[in-house]
DSSP file (Angstrom, degrees, kcal/mol; ACC not computed):
  #  RESIDUE AA STRUCTURE BP1 BP2  ACC     N-H-->O    O-->H-N    N-H-->O    O-->H-N    TCO  KAPPA ALPHA  PHI   PSI    X-CA   Y-CA   Z-CA
    1    1 A M     >        0   0    0      0, 0.0     4,-1.8     0, 0.0     5,-0.2   0.000 360.0 360.0 360.0 -34.9    3.7   13.0  -16.9
    2    2 A L  H  >  +     0   0    0      1,-0.2     4,-2.4     2,-0.2     5,-0.2   0.851 360.0  60.1 -67.4 -30.0    7.0   12.8  -15.0
    3    3 A H  H  > S+     0   0    0      2,-0.2     4,-2.2     1,-0.2    -1,-0.2   0.894 104.9  47.9 -65.0 -39.3    5.0   13.2  -11.7
    4    4 A L  H  > S+     0   0    0      2,-0.2     4,-2.1     1,-0.2    -1,-0.2   0.904 110.7  50.8 -68.2 -40.4    3.0   10.0  -12.5
    5    5 A I  H  X S+     0   0    0     -4,-1.8     4,-2.3     2,-0.2    -2,-0.2   0.909 110.9  49.6 -63.2 -41.0    6.1    8.0  -13.3
    6    6 A W  H  X S+     0   0    0     -4,-2.4     4,-2.6     2,-0.2     5,-0.2   0.917 109.2  51.2 -63.1 -43.7    7.7    9.2  -10.0
    7    7 A E  H  X S+     0   0    0     -4,-2.2     4,-2.5     1,-0.2    -1,-0.2   0.880 109.2  52.0 -61.4 -37.8    4.6    8.1   -8.1
    8    8 A G  H  X S+     0   0    0     -4,-2.1     4,-2.1     2,-0.2    -2,-0.2   0.909 110.2  48.0 -65.5 -43.8    4.8    4.7   -9.8
    9    9 A I  H  X S+     0   0    0     -4,-2.3     4,-2.1     2,-0.2    -2,-0.2   0.940 113.7  45.7 -64.3 -44.9    8.4    4.2   -8.8
   10   10 A I  H  X S+     0   0    0     -4,-2.6     4,-2.6     1,-0.2    -2,-0.2   0.902 112.8  52.0 -63.7 -40.1    7.7    5.2   -5.2
   11   11 A G  H  X S+     0   0    0     -4,-2.5     4,-2.7    -5,-0.2    26,-0.2   0.869 108.0  51.4 -61.3 -37.2    4.7    2.9   -5.2
   12   12 A L  H  X S+     0   0    0     -4,-2.1     4,-2.3     2,-0.2    -2,-0.2   0.916 111.8  46.4 -66.6 -41.9    6.8    0.1   -6.5
   13   13 A V  H  X S+     0   0    0     -4,-2.1     4,-2.3     2,-0.2    -2,-0.2   0.937 114.9  46.9 -66.2 -44.3    9.4    0.6   -3.7
   14   14 A I  H  X S+     0   0    0     -4,-2.6     4,-2.5     1,-0.2    -2,-0.2   0.938 114.1  47.5 -63.0 -46.8    6.7    0.9   -1.0
   15   15 A G  H  X S+     0   0    0     -4,-2.7     4,-2.4     1,-0.2    -1,-0.2   0.889 112.0  50.1 -61.1 -41.4    4.8   -2.2   -2.3
   16   16 A A  H  X S+     0   0    0     -4,-2.3     4,-2.1     2,-0.2    -1,-0.2   0.895 111.5  47.6 -67.8 -40.1    8.1   -4.2   -2.5
   17   17 A V  H  X S+     0   0    0     -4,-2.3     4,-2.1     2,-0.2    -2,-0.2   0.920 111.8  50.8 -68.6 -42.4    9.0   -3.3    1.1
   18   18 A A  H  X S+     0   0    0     -4,-2.5     4,-1.5     1,-0.2    -2,-0.2   0.918 112.3  46.5 -60.5 -43.4    5.5   -4.2    2.3
   19   19 A K  H  < S+     0   0    0     -4,-2.4    -1,-0.2     1,-0.2    -2,-0.2   0.855 111.6  52.0 -69.0 -31.9    5.7   -7.6    0.6
   20   20 A L  H  < S+     0   0    0     -4,-2.1    -1,-0.2     1,-0.2    -2,-0.2   0.866 110.9  47.6 -71.4 -33.4    9.2   -8.2    2.0
   21   21 A L  H  < S+     0   0    0     -4,-2.1    -1,-0.2     1,-0.1    -2,-0.2   0.748 105.7  64.3 -78.5 -25.3    8.0   -7.4    5.6
   22   22 A M  S  < S-     0   0    0     -4,-1.5    -1,-0.1    -5,-0.2     2,-0.0  -0.864  81.4-146.1-103.2 110.2    4.9   -9.7    5.3
   23   23 A P        +     0   0    0      0, 0.0     2,-0.2     0, 0.0    -3,-0.1  -0.357  55.1  58.8 -72.4 153.0    5.9  -13.3    4.9
   24   24 A G  S    S-     0   0    0     -5,-0.1     2,-0.4     2,-0.0    -2,-0.1  -0.629  93.4 -42.9 122.8 177.2    3.7  -15.5    2.8
   25   25 A K        -     0   0    0     -2,-0.2     0, 0.0    52,-0.0     0, 0.0  -0.691  57.3-175.3 -85.5 129.3    2.3  -15.7   -0.8
   26   26 A D        -     0   0    0     -2,-0.4    -2,-0.0     2,-0.1    47,-0.0  -0.846  26.4 -90.9-125.1 162.1    1.1  -12.4   -2.2
   27   27 A P        -     0   0    0      0, 0.0    -1,-0.1     0, 0.0    49,-0.0  -0.274  67.3 -16.8 -74.9 154.1   -0.5  -11.4   -5.4
   28   28 A G        -     0   0    0      4,-0.1    -2,-0.1     5,-0.0     2,-0.0   0.400  63.6 -87.2  66.4 177.5    0.9  -10.4   -8.8
   29   29 A G  S  > S-     0   0    0      4,-0.0     4,-2.1     0, 0.0     5,-0.2   0.183  74.2 -40.7-104.9-137.6    4.1   -9.1  -10.2
   30   30 A I  H  > S+     0   0    0      1,-0.2     4,-2.2     2,-0.2     5,-0.1   0.874 133.5  49.6 -69.0 -38.8    5.6   -5.7  -10.7
   31   31 A W  H  > S+     0   0    0      2,-0.2     4,-2.3     1,-0.2    -1,-0.2   0.903 113.6  44.6 -71.9 -39.2    2.3   -3.9  -11.7
   32   32 A I  H  > S+     0   0    0      2,-0.2     4,-2.6     1,-0.2    -1,-0.2   0.883 113.0  52.7 -67.7 -38.4    0.3   -5.3   -8.8
   33   33 A T  H  X S+     0   0    0     -4,-2.1     4,-2.1     2,-0.2    -2,-0.2   0.917 110.6  47.9 -61.2 -44.6    3.2   -4.5   -6.4
   34   34 A M  H  X S+     0   0    0     -4,-2.2     4,-2.5     2,-0.2    -2,-0.2   0.919 112.4  48.5 -64.5 -44.1    3.2   -0.9   -7.7
   35   35 A L  H  X S+     0   0    0     -4,-2.3     4,-2.8     1,-0.2     5,-0.3   0.901 109.5  51.9 -64.1 -41.1   -0.6   -0.6   -7.3
   36   36 A I  H  X S+     0   0    0     -4,-2.6     4,-2.5     1,-0.2    -1,-0.2   0.919 111.6  48.1 -62.5 -42.5   -0.5   -2.0   -3.8
   37   37 A G  H  X S+     0   0    0     -4,-2.1     4,-1.8   -26,-0.2    -2,-0.2   0.922 114.7  44.2 -62.9 -44.9    2.2    0.6   -2.9
   38   38 A V  H  X S+     0   0    0     -4,-2.5     4,-2.4     2,-0.2     5,-0.2   0.954 117.1  44.4 -68.3 -48.8    0.3    3.5   -4.5
   39   39 A I  H  X S+     0   0    0     -4,-2.8     4,-2.8     1,-0.2    -1,-0.2   0.889 112.7  52.6 -62.2 -39.9   -3.1    2.5   -3.0
   40   40 A G  H  X S+     0   0    0     -4,-2.5     4,-1.9    -5,-0.3    -1,-0.2   0.857 110.5  48.3 -63.6 -34.4   -1.5    1.8    0.4
   41   41 A S  H  X S+     0   0    0     -4,-1.8     4,-2.2     2,-0.2    19,-0.4   0.899 113.0  46.6 -74.3 -40.2    0.1    5.3    0.4
   42   42 A F  H  X S+     0   0    0     -4,-2.4     4,-2.6     1,-0.2    -2,-0.2   0.918 113.3  49.8 -65.2 -40.9   -3.1    7.0   -0.5
   43   43 A G  H  X S+     0   0    0     -4,-2.8     4,-2.4     2,-0.2    -2,-0.2   0.877 110.5  49.0 -63.8 -37.6   -5.0    5.0    2.1
   44   44 A A  H  X S+     0   0    0     -4,-1.9     4,-2.6     2,-0.2    -1,-0.2   0.890 112.1  50.1 -67.6 -39.8   -2.4    5.9    4.8
   45   45 A T  H  X S+     0   0    0     -4,-2.2     4,-2.2     2,-0.2    -2,-0.2   0.941 112.9  45.3 -62.7 -47.1   -2.7    9.6    3.8
   46   46 A Y  H  X S+     0   0    0     -4,-2.6     4,-2.1     2,-0.2    -2,-0.2   0.918 115.6  46.5 -64.1 -44.5   -6.5    9.6    3.9
   47   47 A L  H  X S+     0   0    0     -4,-2.4     4,-2.4     1,-0.2     5,-0.2   0.921 112.7  50.6 -66.3 -43.0   -6.6    7.7    7.3
   48   48 A G  H  X>S+     0   0    0     -4,-2.6     5,-2.4     1,-0.2     6,-1.5   0.847 111.9  46.6 -63.3 -36.4   -3.9   10.0    8.8
   49   49 A Q  H  <5S+     0   0    0     -4,-2.2    -1,-0.2     4,-0.2    -2,-0.2   0.859 112.2  51.3 -73.5 -34.7   -5.8   13.1    7.7
   50   50 A A  H  <5S+     0   0    0     -4,-2.1    -2,-0.2     1,-0.2    -1,-0.2   0.889 113.6  43.7 -67.1 -40.9   -9.1   11.6    9.1
   51   51 A V  H  <5S-     0   0    0     -4,-2.4    -1,-0.2    -5,-0.2    -2,-0.2   0.780 118.7-111.1 -77.3 -26.4   -7.5   10.8   12.5
   52   52 A G  T  <5S+     0   0    0     -4,-1.3    -3,-0.2    -5,-0.2    -4,-0.1   0.559  84.3 118.8 108.0  11.1   -5.7   14.2   12.6
   53   53 A W  S   <S+     0   0    0     -5,-2.4     2,-0.3    -6,-0.2    -4,-0.2   0.824  78.6  34.5 -78.4 -30.6   -2.1   13.1   12.2
   54   54 A Y  S    S-     0   0    0     -6,-1.5    -2,-0.2    -9,-0.2    -1,-0.1  -0.917  80.6-123.3-124.4 149.2   -1.7   15.1    9.0
   55   55 A R    >   -     0   0    0     -2,-0.3     3,-1.5     4,-0.1    -3,-0.0  -0.309  42.2 -95.4 -79.1 173.8   -3.0   18.4    7.7
   56   56 A A  T 3  S+     0   0    0      1,-0.3    -1,-0.1    -2,-0.1    -7,-0.1   0.778 125.6  48.9 -64.2 -27.1   -5.0   18.6    4.5
   57   57 A D  T 3  S+     0   0    0      2,-0.0     2,-0.3     0, 0.0    -1,-0.3   0.382  98.3  86.4 -94.1   4.3   -1.8   19.6    2.5
   58   58 A Q    <   -     0   0    0     -3,-1.5     2,-0.3   -13,-0.1    -4,-0.1  -0.709  59.4-156.8-103.6 153.8    0.3   16.8    4.0
   59   59 A S        -     0   0    0     -2,-0.3    -4,-0.1     1,-0.1   -17,-0.1  -0.839  34.2 -83.4-123.5 167.8    0.7   13.2    2.7
   60   60 A A        -     0   0    0    -19,-0.4   -15,-0.1    -2,-0.3    -1,-0.1  -0.347  44.2-123.4 -70.0 150.5    1.9   10.1    4.6
   61   61 A G     >  -     0   0    0    -17,-0.1     4,-1.9    -2,-0.0     5,-0.2  -0.080  36.0 -86.2 -82.0-174.9    5.6    9.4    5.0
   62   62 A F  H  > S+     0   0    0      2,-0.2     4,-2.3     1,-0.2     5,-0.2   0.911 125.0  48.3 -64.9 -46.3    7.4    6.3    3.9
   63   63 A I  H  > S+     0   0    0      1,-0.2     4,-2.3     2,-0.2    -1,-0.2   0.922 113.7  46.3 -64.8 -46.2    6.8    4.3    7.0
   64   64 A M  H  > S+     0   0    0      2,-0.2     4,-2.1     1,-0.2    -1,-0.2   0.837 110.5  53.9 -65.1 -32.5    3.1    5.0    7.1
   65   65 A S  H  X S+     0   0    0     -4,-1.9     4,-2.3     2,-0.2    -2,-0.2   0.909 109.2  48.0 -66.5 -43.0    2.8    4.3    3.4
   66   66 A V  H  X S+     0   0    0     -4,-2.3     4,-2.7     2,-0.2    -2,-0.2   0.910 111.4  50.6 -64.2 -40.9    4.4    0.9    3.9
   67   67 A L  H  X S+     0   0    0     -4,-2.3     4,-2.2     2,-0.2    -2,-0.2   0.883 109.4  51.3 -64.7 -36.5    2.1    0.2    6.8
   68   68 A G  H  X S+     0   0    0     -4,-2.1     4,-2.0     2,-0.2    -2,-0.2   0.903 111.1  47.8 -63.4 -41.6   -0.9    1.2    4.6
   69   69 A A  H  X S+     0   0    0     -4,-2.3     4,-2.3     2,-0.2    -2,-0.2   0.895 110.9  51.6 -67.4 -39.4    0.3   -1.3    1.9
   70   70 A M  H  X S+     0   0    0     -4,-2.7     4,-2.1     2,-0.2    -2,-0.2   0.885 108.3  51.3 -63.0 -38.4    0.8   -3.9    4.6
   71   71 A L  H  X S+     0   0    0     -4,-2.2     4,-2.4     2,-0.2    -2,-0.2   0.891 108.7  51.8 -62.0 -41.9   -2.8   -3.3    5.7
   72   72 A L  H  X S+     0   0    0     -4,-2.0     4,-2.1     2,-0.2    -2,-0.2   0.906 109.7  49.2 -63.0 -42.8   -4.0   -3.7    2.2
   73   73 A L  H  X S+     0   0    0     -4,-2.3     4,-2.4     2,-0.2    -2,-0.2   0.871 109.4  52.7 -63.0 -36.8   -2.1   -7.0    1.8
   74   74 A L  H  X S+     0   0    0     -4,-2.1     4,-2.2     2,-0.2    -2,-0.2   0.927 109.8  47.3 -64.9 -44.8   -3.7   -8.2    5.1
   75   75 A I  H  X S+     0   0    0     -4,-2.4     4,-2.1     1,-0.2     5,-0.2   0.890 110.9  52.7 -63.0 -38.3   -7.2   -7.4    3.8
   76   76 A Y  H  X S+     0   0    0     -4,-2.1     4,-2.9     1,-0.2    -2,-0.2   0.936 109.8  48.5 -61.3 -46.4   -6.4   -9.1    0.5
   77   77 A R  H  X S+     0   0    0     -4,-2.4     4,-2.6     1,-0.2     5,-0.2   0.882 109.7  52.1 -63.1 -38.7   -5.3  -12.3    2.4
   78   78 A L  H  X S+     0   0    0     -4,-2.2     4,-1.6     2,-0.2    -1,-0.2   0.930 114.7  41.2 -64.8 -44.0   -8.4  -12.2    4.6
   79   79 A F  H  X S+     0   0    0     -4,-2.1     4,-2.1     2,-0.2    -2,-0.2   0.900 115.8  51.1 -70.2 -39.5  -10.8  -12.1    1.6
   80   80 A K  H  X S+     0   0    0     -4,-2.9     4,-1.8    -5,-0.2    -2,-0.2   0.891 111.0  47.3 -66.5 -38.3   -8.7  -14.5   -0.3
   81   81 A G  H  X S+     0   0    0     -4,-2.6     4,-1.4    -5,-0.2    -1,-0.2   0.841 111.2  51.9 -69.5 -33.7   -8.7  -17.1    2.5
   82   82 A R  H  X S+     0   0    0     -4,-1.6     4,-0.9    -5,-0.2    -2,-0.2   0.867 112.6  44.0 -74.0 -36.6  -12.4  -16.7    3.0
   83   83 A T  H  < S+     0   0    0     -4,-2.1    -2,-0.2     1,-0.2    -1,-0.2   0.810 110.7  54.3 -77.5 -27.7  -13.2  -17.3   -0.7
   84   84 A A  H  < S+     0   0    0     -4,-1.8    -2,-0.2    -5,-0.2    -1,-0.2   0.826 109.0  48.9 -72.3 -31.5  -10.8  -20.2   -1.0
   85   85 A A  H  <        0   0    0     -4,-1.4    -1,-0.2     1,-0.2    -2,-0.2   0.761 360.0 360.0 -76.9 -25.0  -12.5  -22.0    2.0
   86   86 A A     <        0   0    0     -4,-0.9    -1,-0.2    -5,-0.1    -2,-0.1   0.460 360.0 360.0 -75.3 360.0  -16.0  -21.5    0.6
């Protein structure tokens, strides 16, 4: 259980840094920020392993996790902008 709480805290920090680095309006409050950070970290790990930057037993570091969360925010904004214009 403590492991999940720790992942949530790290996800919150990663999501907050990603939102801070990307100017503009972003979705949600604390829970959405945490979710963006956790999913961005998992996405960066998966992408890094697929490209060959990480071995199967390694995970993405802080910088790559923030970049993954920023990519997730960018994708959100692209879809959000497309649906708002339609």
